[in-house]
N, C-alpha and C positions, 0 to 999 in steps of 0.2 A: 017440838023439836027446835033447837036453836039453829041459827044460820050456820054456825060451825058444825053442828051435827049433820045438817043437810049436806054440807060440802064433803063431809067425811063418811057419809053413809056407804057402807059396803054390805051387800047381801050376805046373809048368814051362810049361804052355800059356799062362800069363798073359803079356801083352805087356810088362809092366813088373815084373820080379822085385824083391822087396823083400829087403834084407839080413836075415839071420837074427838078427843081434845087432849092437850098435854095434861099429865097427871103429876102430882108432886112426888109420888113414889116411883115414877118412871126414871130411868137413867137420864142424866143431863143431855146426852147426845140425842136421845129420843125426843126430848122436849125441843131441842134445837132444830131437829129435822122437821118436826111437826110445824114449828114456827116458819121454817123456810118454805115448806110446802104450802102452808096457809097464806103466806105473803105473796105467792105468785099465782094464786087461783084466778084472779080477774084476768091477768095477762095470758095465762095458760088457756083459759076459756076463749079469749079473743083469738089467740093463735090457732087453736083447734077449729074454731068456727071458720077461720080463713082457709084452712087446708082440707077440712073434712068434705068428703064427697056427698054426704047426706046429712040432713039435720037430725035424723033419727040416730046417727052414729056419734054425735058430739058427746053426749053424757057418758056413753060407753067408753069412748076413747079417753076422756078425762079421768074416769074412774080407773081404767086399766093403767093409765100413766101414773096416777097417784099411788096405786097399789105397787107398781113396779118400783117407783122411787122409794117406797117404804121397804119393800122386800130386798132391794138391791142397794140399800144405803151405803154399804161398805164399798161399792164400786165407784162412788162419788169421790173425786179427788179434791181434798180441801185446798182452798186457795184459788180454785177455778170458779167459773160462774155456775151457780146452782140452776139459775133460770135457763141458761144455754143448754145445760144437761137435760133439764126437764123438757125443753122444746125438742131436743133431739129424740128423746124417748117418745114424745107425742107424735113426732113425725113418723117414726117407725111403726107406732101403733096405728096411725092413719093409713100407712102403706099396707099394713096387714088387713085393715078393714076394706081398703080398695081392692086388694086381691080377692077377698071374699065376695065383694060386690060383682067383680068381673066373673067369678065362677057362677054366681047366681044369674048372670046375663044382664046385669045393670050396666048402663053406660057411665063411664067416669072420665075425668080428665086424664091425659097421658101423664106418665111419671115425670117427664121433664117439665110439663106445665105446673104440676104440683110442687116440684123443686123450686121453680121460679117464684111461685106464690109464697112458698115457705120462707124463702130468703127475704122477700119484701115484708111478710108478716113479722118475721123475727126482728127486722130492722125497725118496724113500726112499734113493736112492744118492748124495744130496748130503749130506756130513757135517753133523751137527747143529751142530758148532762153526762152520761157515761160515754157517749160518742164524742162529745166535745172534749172531755178529759182525755180520752184515748188519742184524739187528733192532736191535742197540745203536746202530749207525751211523745208521740211519734214525730211531730215536726221538729222537736228538739234533737231527735236522733239523726235527722238529715244533715248533710254537709251544709255549711253556711251558704255556699254558692247555689246549691239546690233550693235552700230556703228562700234565698233572694229572688230566684227566678219565679218560684211559685207566688211569692209575695207581690212581685211586680205584676204578674199576670192576673191573679185572683183578688188582690186587695186594691192595687192601684189601677187595674184595668188596662195595663199596657199591652200592646200587641207583641207577639213574639218577634215580628219583623222589626219593630222599633227598638225593642230591647236588644236584639242581635246587632243592629247597627250601632247602638250605644256601646256595646261591649266589643264591637269589631269582630264578631264571630259569625259563621254561617247560620242562617235561620234553621236549617234542619238539625244542626247540632244542639241548638236551644230546644227544639221540639223533642229531640231524643232525651236530653237531660230531664226535661219536664215530664216526659212519659215515664222514664225510669223512676223519677221521684214520686209520681202519682202511684205507680205500682207498688213501690216500697211502702208508701203511706197506707195504701189499701190493705196490704198484707199485715203490716204492723197493727193497724186499727182492728182488724179481725182477730188477731192474736190477743190484743189487749182486751177486747170485749169478751173473748172466751175465758179469760182469766177472772174478769170482774163479776 
């Protein structure tokens, strides 16, 4: 069995078998989807390992996620991040495994803890180049004054107090502007990453 066949192995008891690899007679969309799924397997496994409550559940969650991605491929919105969609599916598959573990009397992390771990894991498995590109894009969307305040603080290392004196503005107004700009950046970056 090749590495690709091992990644795609689905027991025959499954009601909807998934092809083991792209076939030349498969529709182009199917080949594209298989390539997308194949391209994220390493990151998907790392993400699931991060959030799975039990080592025994990891392969099941990955298999269920891959099967869901295949069966519900029409639910994917082109132009958005396939990896983000796959991670979201894996998160919900992990939550289902967690509920089952709780029913069996096993101790697991709280849902809020898993959510925090999930966010960190997703950030870890999103390439830094994507985050940097999103940051650059979002910085361009800020007002020039907001860009300048953030530049002075985070690139030049100026204190808000010194910068406020330089501009002749109250320190707390500079803090508020910077806070709003950081929030706008965070929201914009998350939106950009969900698209890419």
